PLY file of the C-alpha trace (Angstrom):
ply
format ascii 1.0
element vertex 497
property float x
property float y
property float z
element edge 496
property int vertex1
property int vertex2
end_header
73.08 -1.78 -231.44
73.52 -1.34 -228.14
74.99 1.54 -227.37
76.44 2.40 -223.69
77.87 5.57 -221.50
81.24 5.11 -220.41
81.56 7.01 -217.23
85.66 7.64 -215.89
85.81 8.90 -212.27
89.72 9.77 -211.88
90.22 10.04 -208.09
92.75 10.74 -205.75
93.88 6.85 -204.76
91.40 4.32 -207.80
90.81 5.63 -211.39
87.74 3.84 -212.00
86.07 3.14 -215.69
82.26 2.20 -215.43
80.49 0.93 -218.31
76.26 1.91 -217.63
73.38 1.14 -220.15
70.35 3.21 -220.46
69.03 1.59 -217.48
72.12 3.34 -215.36
72.88 0.03 -214.69
76.48 -1.04 -213.95
77.58 -3.46 -217.41
81.32 -3.60 -216.62
84.12 -1.85 -214.52
87.51 -2.00 -213.81
89.65 0.50 -211.10
93.27 1.13 -210.95
94.79 2.16 -207.89
97.25 5.52 -208.30
100.52 6.17 -206.46
101.09 9.18 -204.06
104.50 10.80 -203.89
105.27 12.55 -200.53
108.66 14.23 -200.93
108.66 15.87 -197.56
106.27 16.33 -194.97
103.12 18.12 -196.01
103.74 17.90 -199.62
101.74 15.24 -202.16
102.05 14.78 -205.87
100.84 12.18 -208.49
102.76 11.72 -211.65
100.32 13.09 -214.52
101.45 10.02 -217.14
100.34 7.69 -214.41
97.07 9.37 -213.90
96.64 9.12 -217.92
97.80 5.91 -218.00
95.40 4.42 -215.19
92.85 6.36 -216.94
93.49 4.40 -220.58
93.92 0.94 -218.70
91.16 1.15 -216.48
88.83 1.85 -219.66
90.26 -0.88 -221.93
90.15 -3.42 -219.40
86.01 -2.39 -218.49
85.37 -3.02 -222.27
87.67 -5.98 -222.30
85.27 -7.39 -219.26
82.39 -7.92 -220.95
83.99 -7.59 -224.53
81.99 -4.33 -225.46
84.16 -2.21 -228.29
84.51 1.17 -228.23
82.48 1.81 -231.41
79.34 0.66 -228.84
80.01 3.47 -226.21
77.87 6.39 -227.26
80.16 8.92 -225.41
82.70 9.35 -222.20
81.98 11.08 -219.11
84.98 12.32 -216.64
84.52 13.11 -213.03
88.09 13.78 -211.44
89.82 14.91 -208.02
88.99 18.00 -207.52
91.87 20.68 -207.08
95.17 18.69 -208.01
96.84 20.48 -210.36
98.86 20.25 -213.79
101.26 22.20 -215.68
102.23 20.78 -218.62
104.14 22.41 -222.40
101.26 23.53 -224.92
103.67 22.67 -227.74
104.93 19.20 -226.43
102.56 17.73 -224.20
104.95 17.09 -221.62
103.81 17.68 -218.09
106.20 19.80 -216.51
107.16 18.19 -213.17
104.72 16.34 -211.09
100.71 16.85 -210.28
100.65 19.27 -207.15
98.12 16.93 -204.83
95.01 18.64 -203.55
95.96 17.22 -200.12
99.54 19.29 -200.66
99.95 22.00 -198.39
103.19 23.46 -199.54
101.12 26.80 -200.59
100.50 27.09 -196.80
102.47 30.30 -196.20
101.14 32.53 -199.46
97.54 31.37 -198.07
98.10 32.49 -194.68
99.47 36.08 -195.85
95.58 36.24 -198.02
93.67 34.92 -194.58
95.77 37.91 -192.79
94.84 40.89 -195.44
91.99 40.20 -197.94
89.78 37.13 -196.40
86.32 38.30 -196.33
86.82 40.52 -200.10
88.22 37.47 -201.36
85.98 34.91 -200.21
83.08 36.96 -200.63
84.18 37.13 -204.55
84.66 33.79 -205.16
82.01 31.57 -203.29
85.12 29.82 -201.13
87.54 29.93 -198.55
90.90 30.28 -198.81
92.91 27.03 -197.41
95.65 25.08 -198.86
93.89 22.64 -201.19
93.06 26.21 -203.33
94.33 25.36 -207.19
95.13 29.22 -207.29
97.48 29.28 -204.58
99.09 25.98 -205.90
100.09 27.70 -209.30
101.38 30.96 -207.55
103.12 28.38 -205.80
104.82 26.85 -208.60
105.22 30.30 -210.46
107.77 31.65 -208.14
109.46 28.43 -206.87
109.71 26.35 -209.64
112.40 27.50 -212.09
110.83 25.49 -214.82
107.87 26.57 -214.59
109.26 30.54 -214.67
111.07 29.92 -217.93
108.19 28.23 -219.61
105.97 31.12 -218.54
108.10 33.83 -219.81
107.93 32.28 -223.33
104.45 31.72 -223.56
104.58 27.64 -223.51
103.01 26.68 -220.57
99.24 25.78 -219.65
97.65 25.40 -216.11
94.52 22.80 -215.46
93.45 20.45 -212.60
92.85 16.71 -213.77
89.92 17.32 -216.41
91.80 19.46 -218.33
94.68 17.47 -218.64
92.73 14.08 -219.61
90.49 15.93 -222.28
94.22 17.52 -223.62
95.39 13.92 -223.80
92.87 12.20 -224.72
91.80 14.63 -227.43
95.33 14.53 -228.79
95.34 18.52 -227.55
92.50 19.75 -229.64
91.15 21.25 -227.15
91.87 23.21 -223.37
88.65 23.14 -221.26
87.27 22.92 -217.60
84.04 23.45 -216.46
82.70 25.84 -213.22
82.39 23.30 -210.53
85.98 22.07 -211.45
87.16 25.96 -211.25
84.52 27.66 -208.08
87.18 26.29 -205.14
89.97 27.06 -206.72
89.52 30.89 -205.88
90.27 31.69 -210.52
86.47 31.88 -210.59
84.33 34.78 -209.99
81.10 33.28 -208.50
78.96 36.15 -209.73
80.15 36.90 -212.87
81.29 33.00 -213.53
84.26 34.49 -215.47
87.69 34.23 -214.22
88.32 36.91 -211.24
90.38 39.42 -212.78
91.40 40.85 -209.39
93.18 37.52 -207.95
94.82 36.91 -211.44
95.87 40.40 -210.90
97.17 40.19 -207.98
98.82 36.74 -208.58
100.30 37.52 -211.38
98.69 34.11 -213.55
98.42 34.96 -217.00
95.14 33.89 -218.42
96.94 32.37 -221.67
97.76 29.45 -219.11
94.10 28.94 -217.69
91.84 26.47 -219.71
88.60 27.85 -221.06
85.43 27.47 -219.34
82.33 24.96 -220.32
79.39 23.86 -218.92
79.18 20.47 -217.15
77.38 18.49 -219.93
78.51 18.99 -223.55
80.53 18.03 -226.74
84.00 19.32 -225.85
85.86 16.86 -228.18
86.33 13.73 -229.78
89.35 11.33 -228.55
92.32 10.93 -231.06
92.23 7.10 -232.10
95.97 7.50 -232.17
95.33 7.50 -228.23
92.11 6.36 -226.60
91.67 2.84 -228.28
91.76 3.17 -231.51
88.25 5.35 -231.38
86.90 8.70 -231.99
84.07 8.88 -229.25
82.46 12.30 -227.56
84.00 13.80 -224.95
81.16 14.55 -223.35
80.92 15.67 -219.81
83.35 17.42 -217.04
82.68 17.74 -213.27
84.61 17.41 -209.76
83.74 14.18 -208.11
82.26 15.83 -205.30
79.78 17.57 -207.12
78.95 14.67 -209.61
78.23 12.34 -207.15
75.00 15.11 -205.66
73.94 14.95 -209.82
74.70 10.93 -209.66
72.10 10.33 -206.82
69.93 13.01 -208.84
69.44 15.33 -205.56
68.39 18.04 -208.39
66.12 19.64 -205.79
66.87 22.46 -203.48
67.20 20.65 -199.33
68.78 17.54 -200.56
72.05 16.62 -199.83
74.66 14.02 -200.49
77.83 13.03 -199.04
80.34 11.30 -200.41
83.27 8.90 -198.65
86.42 8.36 -200.37
90.27 9.28 -199.84
88.39 12.16 -198.50
84.80 13.07 -197.70
82.91 15.73 -198.48
78.79 16.85 -197.62
77.12 19.19 -200.42
73.87 20.51 -199.85
71.95 21.86 -202.79
70.83 25.19 -202.79
69.13 25.75 -206.28
70.86 28.98 -207.08
71.02 30.89 -204.32
74.83 32.27 -203.25
75.34 32.15 -199.40
78.06 33.88 -197.95
81.35 30.93 -197.31
82.22 31.10 -193.64
83.24 28.62 -191.12
85.08 26.22 -193.31
81.94 25.85 -195.95
82.14 26.83 -199.44
79.20 28.04 -201.64
80.33 26.32 -204.71
78.34 25.70 -208.29
77.48 22.13 -208.29
77.01 22.16 -212.20
76.01 23.84 -215.37
73.82 21.95 -217.60
71.45 23.54 -220.58
72.61 27.49 -219.27
70.90 26.49 -215.78
73.44 26.85 -212.62
73.21 24.96 -209.43
74.38 25.93 -206.54
75.23 24.15 -203.22
77.04 24.57 -199.45
79.20 22.49 -199.38
82.23 21.09 -197.21
85.06 18.95 -197.36
87.26 16.49 -194.96
90.51 15.53 -195.99
91.03 12.37 -194.36
88.37 9.56 -194.72
89.44 6.46 -196.53
92.83 7.06 -196.54
92.85 6.35 -192.73
91.82 3.01 -193.68
94.19 2.54 -196.27
97.08 4.29 -193.12
95.67 0.99 -191.31
96.00 -1.25 -193.80
99.92 0.13 -195.78
101.55 1.75 -192.71
100.25 -0.27 -189.75
99.58 -3.03 -191.24
96.17 -3.79 -188.79
94.61 -4.78 -191.72
95.17 -6.68 -194.91
92.34 -5.37 -197.36
89.47 -2.26 -196.54
86.96 -4.63 -196.29
88.35 -6.26 -193.22
87.82 -2.90 -191.12
83.98 -3.18 -190.44
84.39 -7.33 -189.73
87.23 -5.72 -187.06
84.44 -2.92 -185.99
81.89 -5.34 -185.47
84.26 -8.12 -182.78
83.61 -4.91 -180.03
80.60 -3.13 -178.98
82.62 0.38 -178.72
85.81 1.55 -178.88
86.33 1.66 -174.83
86.52 5.55 -175.25
89.32 5.32 -177.89
88.56 8.02 -180.40
91.17 8.76 -183.49
91.37 12.09 -185.12
93.10 11.31 -188.94
94.17 14.90 -189.15
97.15 13.92 -191.23
97.32 16.70 -192.98
95.30 18.93 -190.76
91.36 19.40 -189.91
89.23 20.45 -192.59
85.83 22.01 -192.31
84.55 23.37 -189.97
88.37 23.80 -188.28
89.90 24.57 -191.31
92.91 23.61 -189.38
96.21 22.62 -190.89
98.37 22.74 -187.99
96.90 19.71 -186.62
98.01 16.08 -186.36
96.36 12.90 -186.21
96.35 11.13 -183.10
94.54 8.42 -180.73
93.21 9.31 -177.32
91.92 7.19 -174.46
94.40 4.09 -175.15
94.79 1.58 -172.37
96.31 -2.00 -171.98
92.95 -3.15 -172.77
92.72 -1.33 -176.35
92.41 -4.21 -179.09
93.35 -3.62 -182.91
89.09 -4.36 -182.94
88.75 -0.61 -181.09
91.29 0.93 -183.05
89.71 0.20 -186.26
86.11 0.96 -185.06
87.66 4.55 -184.05
89.07 5.13 -187.26
85.16 3.75 -189.31
83.83 6.13 -186.46
86.40 9.13 -186.87
84.61 9.34 -190.90
81.39 9.86 -189.10
82.32 12.51 -186.42
83.97 14.06 -189.20
80.88 14.50 -191.21
78.29 15.18 -188.49
81.11 18.28 -187.53
80.26 19.69 -191.40
76.31 18.57 -190.87
75.88 20.97 -187.97
77.64 23.58 -189.69
75.82 23.59 -192.96
72.94 22.87 -191.23
72.91 25.90 -189.16
74.06 28.64 -191.94
71.12 26.49 -194.53
68.32 27.61 -191.67
65.99 24.48 -192.53
65.74 20.91 -191.05
67.80 18.37 -192.88
65.72 14.75 -192.47
67.59 12.82 -194.98
71.45 12.29 -196.39
72.06 10.29 -199.41
75.73 8.53 -199.28
77.76 7.27 -202.09
81.74 6.56 -203.14
83.77 3.63 -201.43
82.15 4.06 -198.26
79.39 3.37 -198.80
79.68 -0.50 -199.16
80.22 -0.28 -195.52
77.60 -1.17 -193.20
79.01 -0.35 -189.89
80.14 2.67 -191.24
76.52 4.08 -192.47
74.33 2.82 -189.44
77.29 4.58 -187.08
76.36 7.97 -189.07
72.72 7.36 -189.09
73.23 7.19 -185.18
75.31 9.78 -184.44
73.82 12.52 -186.84
70.17 11.29 -185.64
68.49 10.98 -189.11
67.67 8.53 -191.94
70.92 7.62 -194.15
70.48 6.18 -197.75
72.57 4.20 -200.27
71.99 3.96 -203.47
72.00 0.75 -205.55
74.94 2.79 -207.70
76.84 4.23 -204.25
80.32 4.85 -207.13
77.64 8.16 -208.00
80.95 10.32 -208.90
81.22 8.22 -212.11
77.73 8.02 -213.01
76.79 11.61 -212.30
79.53 11.76 -214.92
77.72 9.72 -217.41
74.73 10.89 -216.66
75.61 14.15 -218.11
77.62 12.87 -221.23
74.20 11.07 -221.70
72.37 14.44 -221.39
74.70 16.17 -223.83
74.56 13.34 -226.59
70.59 13.23 -226.23
71.44 9.10 -224.81
69.05 9.98 -221.92
66.25 12.94 -222.55
66.35 14.61 -219.40
66.86 15.14 -215.87
63.25 13.86 -214.62
64.40 10.62 -216.69
67.31 10.08 -214.98
65.96 10.48 -211.89
63.41 8.10 -211.83
66.67 5.37 -212.79
68.21 6.37 -209.39
67.19 3.28 -206.88
67.76 3.30 -203.20
69.82 0.05 -202.30
69.09 0.47 -198.09
67.77 2.93 -196.16
69.88 3.35 -192.66
67.76 4.79 -189.24
69.43 5.88 -185.91
68.93 4.03 -182.91
70.40 6.06 -180.40
68.95 7.75 -177.77
69.77 11.56 -177.84
71.71 11.21 -174.44
73.76 8.88 -175.84
74.30 10.51 -179.37
75.24 13.62 -177.57
77.70 12.01 -174.92
79.68 10.17 -177.49
79.92 13.13 -179.75
81.18 15.56 -177.01
84.75 13.06 -176.53
85.23 13.37 -180.29
84.94 17.08 -180.07
87.14 16.76 -177.02
89.71 15.07 -178.26
89.61 17.31 -181.45
90.45 19.69 -179.33
93.88 18.30 -178.23
94.73 18.00 -181.87
94.12 21.59 -183.17
97.14 23.55 -183.33
99.21 20.82 -182.66
102.06 21.93 -184.86
102.00 25.55 -183.87
104.56 26.36 -180.76
0 1
1 2
2 3
3 4
4 5
5 6
6 7
7 8
8 9
9 10
10 11
11 12
12 13
13 14
14 15
15 16
16 17
17 18
18 19
19 20
20 21
21 22
22 23
23 24
24 25
25 26
26 27
27 28
28 29
29 30
30 31
31 32
32 33
33 34
34 35
35 36
36 37
37 38
38 39
39 40
40 41
41 42
42 43
43 44
44 45
45 46
46 47
47 48
48 49
49 50
50 51
51 52
52 53
53 54
54 55
55 56
56 57
57 58
58 59
59 60
60 61
61 62
62 63
63 64
64 65
65 66
66 67
67 68
68 69
69 70
70 71
71 72
72 73
73 74
74 75
75 76
76 77
77 78
78 79
79 80
80 81
81 82
82 83
83 84
84 85
85 86
86 87
87 88
88 89
89 90
90 91
91 92
92 93
93 94
94 95
95 96
96 97
97 98
98 99
99 100
100 101
101 102
102 103
103 104
104 105
105 106
106 107
107 108
108 109
109 110
110 111
111 112
112 113
113 114
114 115
115 116
116 117
117 118
118 119
119 120
120 121
121 122
122 123
123 124
124 125
125 126
126 127
127 128
128 129
129 130
130 131
131 132
132 133
133 134
134 135
135 136
136 137
137 138
138 139
139 140
140 141
141 142
142 143
143 144
144 145
145 146
146 147
147 148
148 149
149 150
150 151
151 152
152 153
153 154
154 155
155 156
156 157
157 158
158 159
159 160
160 161
161 162
162 163
163 164
164 165
165 166
166 167
167 168
168 169
169 170
170 171
171 172
172 173
173 174
174 175
175 176
176 177
177 178
178 179
179 180
180 181
181 182
182 183
183 184
184 185
185 186
186 187
187 188
188 189
189 190
190 191
191 192
192 193
193 194
194 195
195 196
196 197
197 198
198 199
199 200
200 201
201 202
202 203
203 204
204 205
205 206
206 207
207 208
208 209
209 210
210 211
211 212
212 213
213 214
214 215
215 216
216 217
217 218
218 219
219 220
220 221
221 222
222 223
223 224
224 225
225 226
226 227
227 228
228 229
229 230
230 231
231 232
232 233
233 234
234 235
235 236
236 237
237 238
238 239
239 240
240 241
241 242
242 243
243 244
244 245
245 246
246 247
247 248
248 249
249 250
250 251
251 252
252 253
253 254
254 255
255 256
256 257
257 258
258 259
259 260
260 261
261 262
262 263
263 264
264 265
265 266
266 267
267 268
268 269
269 270
270 271
271 272
272 273
273 274
274 275
275 276
276 277
277 278
278 279
279 280
280 281
281 282
282 283
283 284
284 285
285 286
286 287
287 288
288 289
289 290
290 291
291 292
292 293
293 294
294 295
295 296
296 297
297 298
298 299
299 300
300 301
301 302
302 303
303 304
304 305
305 306
306 307
307 308
308 309
309 310
310 311
311 312
312 313
313 314
314 315
315 316
316 317
317 318
318 319
319 320
320 321
321 322
322 323
323 324
324 325
325 326
326 327
327 328
328 329
329 330
330 331
331 332
332 333
333 334
334 335
335 336
336 337
337 338
338 339
339 340
340 341
341 342
342 343
343 344
344 345
345 346
346 347
347 348
348 349
349 350
350 351
351 352
352 353
353 354
354 355
355 356
356 357
357 358
358 359
359 360
360 361
361 362
362 363
363 364
364 365
365 366
366 367
367 368
368 369
369 370
370 371
371 372
372 373
373 374
374 375
375 376
376 377
377 378
378 379
379 380
380 381
381 382
382 383
383 384
384 385
385 386
386 387
387 388
388 389
389 390
390 391
391 392
392 393
393 394
394 395
395 396
396 397
397 398
398 399
399 400
400 401
401 402
402 403
403 404
404 405
405 406
406 407
407 408
408 409
409 410
410 411
411 412
412 413
413 414
414 415
415 416
416 417
417 418
418 419
419 420
420 421
421 422
422 423
423 424
424 425
425 426
426 427
427 428
428 429
429 430
430 431
431 432
432 433
433 434
434 435
435 436
436 437
437 438
438 439
439 440
440 441
441 442
442 443
443 444
444 445
445 446
446 447
447 448
448 449
449 450
450 451
451 452
452 453
453 454
454 455
455 456
456 457
457 458
458 459
459 460
460 461
461 462
462 463
463 464
464 465
465 466
466 467
467 468
468 469
469 470
470 471
471 472
472 473
473 474
474 475
475 476
476 477
477 478
478 479
479 480
480 481
481 482
482 483
483 484
484 485
485 486
486 487
487 488
488 489
489 490
490 491
491 492
492 493
493 494
494 495
495 496
């Protein structure tokens, strides 16, 4: 009987379920769009049950499309949006309020307080800089501002976790309460040196150990699905990894010096540095990418808040486009942006600026500016932000990086990848399976069950679809990038009086 691996990628805007065969080829897939809630400016929430429902629906649809039975699945692997925080009652399994998205900045005042007083010592212990995405400060905000949370902690009823912990808890019928190091390493809760929870941070925040999940590796059998919840079948849940780092694994960037860029709602740039710890700084982090069989891979990484979300905004709010794929068509209708720049700082600027007070802006608009120029500027902005991060990572690493592998939903946009190669001045590779977050989770689940025997076997399965090479002259590359830097300088600190 043919056996498969089911990968689940629970992202911010989409939940995807993909079924892979032994050659790492996609047999079937399905995706469900997720809803975001904006109760007030700067606040971004999701419904934990909607996250769970989208996961179950996507998995069922993927199975039904190819008439695969749950019994044909060898294991389930989970990758998920990093740092989105959920609280639930451990006795009833009911969520307490909505999930606080990684994009949410209600914890900004707390972050600023920590930065002004303890930034260096906290970042050196945890390997991450202090910014509003950190889930540790989101937990503290809830403890200070939500009375139902306060009562639940006093009664010993509550559990906190990121999306992975919530999903594994629910899919297993509450059998286990776990997370992995990749999902914890940017939370401020983890000590990157001891690989355990950071005693000093927990003590200062007043966060009890009892409300935090057990720390595990990224590839092991944590539990089995509850047949009453997951399609009537008992299957091993065998991997747990944050989506940014799962995409690195999914493209077999196993060696030091290999770089992966994942373009989704936001985008991330991650360099594998082996087991060396680089001190955080300039908006860069030193994350734990994964742990497999007691081997730890570390990296240097950056995070951009708004990438694909800008295209979604053009579709949903401005109604300039009707489908994300239309963006590439419109961008190709004009040879350039006519000097128009778009800085998509809807919730501030991520790495390397780390400015939560910046806001989105178009610059250089004239009467001859068309929607084609605006859409092209939005796509180019995604590449400019990646270049900002690339420069910062390259400077910290100190060694030449000659190519990157681009994955995620943005990878299917030829215009974007060609412009990215042009603006970086290096090769950009697109893999055959560009949804590498879900592929990485599948690979790790297969390693845990023996479906795949080794990382060497996995590496041989990753194929390149196309390589994009730069065409711009260095002079022109520098000229348009200077325009981008000028536009960014106008948005920095916009909300400050």
